[in-house]
N, C-alpha and C positions, 0 to 999 in steps of 0.2 A: 372403437376400443371400448375396451368392459374397464369400469373404475378402479379393479384390481389391478389392471394392467398399466393406467395412468399414476396410480399410487406407488408401483414398482416402478416405473420410469422417474418418479417426483425423487425416491430416495435415491436412486443411483445417479440422478443429477447433483441432488443434496450431497453425496458422499465423493462424487467425481469434483466438488467445488468447494465443497465444508472443507475437506480434512486437508486440502492444500492452502486453504485457508487459513486454518490453526496452523497448520506448521511453521509460513512463513508470519504468522502473527506471533509466533515464537521467537522468530528469529529477529524481528523488529525488535521485541522488548529487550532480546541481550541485547541488541546494539546498543538501544535505550539505558539500558543498565549498565555496560561498559563506558558509554559518554559520561552519563554521571559521574562517574571516579573522578574527571577531570575537576580540579579544582575553581582552576579558574573561570569565570560565567561568560566573559566575551567568547572565549576560546569554545565553549559547552554550546554557547546559540550560533557559533559561524560554525562547527564541525560536520554536522550533517549535509550544509551544502557544499561545504568543498569538498567533503567525500562522494559528493555526486558526483561534482565539475570532475575529479580524480577519476571515477569510474567511466563517467561518458566519456571522457578526451581517450580514456584508453580503448574503449569499444569504438570509437568513431575514428579513431586513428586505423584500426583493423579494417576498416570501410568495408569491401567487401567480405570479409570474417563477420561482420555483423549477420550478415544474411544466412552465412554458414551457421551461426550461431544458434539460433533457433528453427531452423529445418534439420538439422541431425538429429541422431538418436545417442543414446549410452551417454559418457564421462563427459563429452564437449557439453550436452542437452542438461545436464544437471546444473555444470558451471556458469552455463548462459543462464537458466532458470536462478539459479542462486544469485548472480549478478542482478538481473533483471528485479529481484525479488529484495536485494540490498536498496538500489535506488528508489525503489518502491517505498521501501522503511525507511530512506533517508526523508524523502516527502512526508511520511506520515509523521517523523520525528519533530520535523522544522519548526510546524507553526504551536505545540506544545508549550513552550515557554511564554505566548499570549496567555493562555489561557491555563497556568499552570496555580496561578495564586489566586484564580477565583473560584478553582475545587477544593471541596474538601480537603484535609490533611490527612489523607491516606497514601497507600505507597503508588507513588505516580506511574509505574511502569504496568499497573494493573487498567490505568485509563491509555496507556499508549497499545497494550495488548487488546481492550473492547472496542478502540478505533479501529485498530489493525486489522482485526476479525471483518469490521465491516466494511473498510476501504478494500482488502484483499477479494472480500465476496465479490464487491460490488464490481471490480475490474476485472476479475475471471468471470463473472456473467457478461460483462459487455462483450470482452473478447470471445466467447462462447456465441454472443449475437455476431459479432462481427465475423467469425467464422461460418457462420450459418447463413450468412448474405444478406442479412439485416443490417440497418444502420446505425454504424458506432454512439453508443450514447452522449457520452461527453466531448469527444471529438472524433473529427474523421480523421484523423491521421494513422498510417499505416507504415511499416517498416520500409516495404516497398518503393512507396510514393515518392516518398522524401530522405534527405540525409539521416545517416543516423543519428546524428548530435540533436536535431529537430526530433525527433523520434523518441531520444531519450526524455528532452527537455517537456517535452507533451507529456511522455510518462511523470515524470516530478510532478510537474505541474498540476497533471490531476489528480495526484496521491495528497497534496498540498492542501487542495480546494476540497475534495473527498471528507479528509482527517480534519480541516479546520471545519469544515460544516457539523462533524460527530463531536467534536470537542465544544464547538458552540451548543449542540443540543444538549449535551453534559452540564455542562455550565447554567445553562438555562434551566433544564430542570433541578437541581440541586437548589437553583436562586428559589427558583416558585415553590417546592417541596417545602423548603425550608418555611417559607412566609407563610404557608396552607397551613404546617404543622403547628406555626405557632400561634395561630386564630383559634 
């Protein structure tokens, strides 16, 4: 392959993975903004895991229908991608309160948006690698091998872990950049 073909392939892959990552990150930010409208802090803290459980139970109750959701095309595929995106978005939003007070006081949804882009991009790359026959980077759980609730739980936990690492990176960056700037 020539360098121009490699570059063109890289651009195509980046667009096929990057654009959905940005779109789903906007979905995550909208969920976060809507959840921040809740005045009671305890409810705001437990709302993302509760929404995940509700979506997970509904999809798991479908049983064989879950396999149909991610293998079909058209309207059903759009709904399934939105449901999987919502589960990952809840995983991204769940750890944010642990890091919120350590981050600079700007708009919180910006941190969620940035963490969502990184998390969705990583999970899409992991799924492409999984579909290409390579090993799953975070976990080896596939929807065919395990029950739907296990698969959805692993998807949620992957999002929580990756988002926690991203929020932790933001926290460390702002903590040490402030210290370096003050010297």
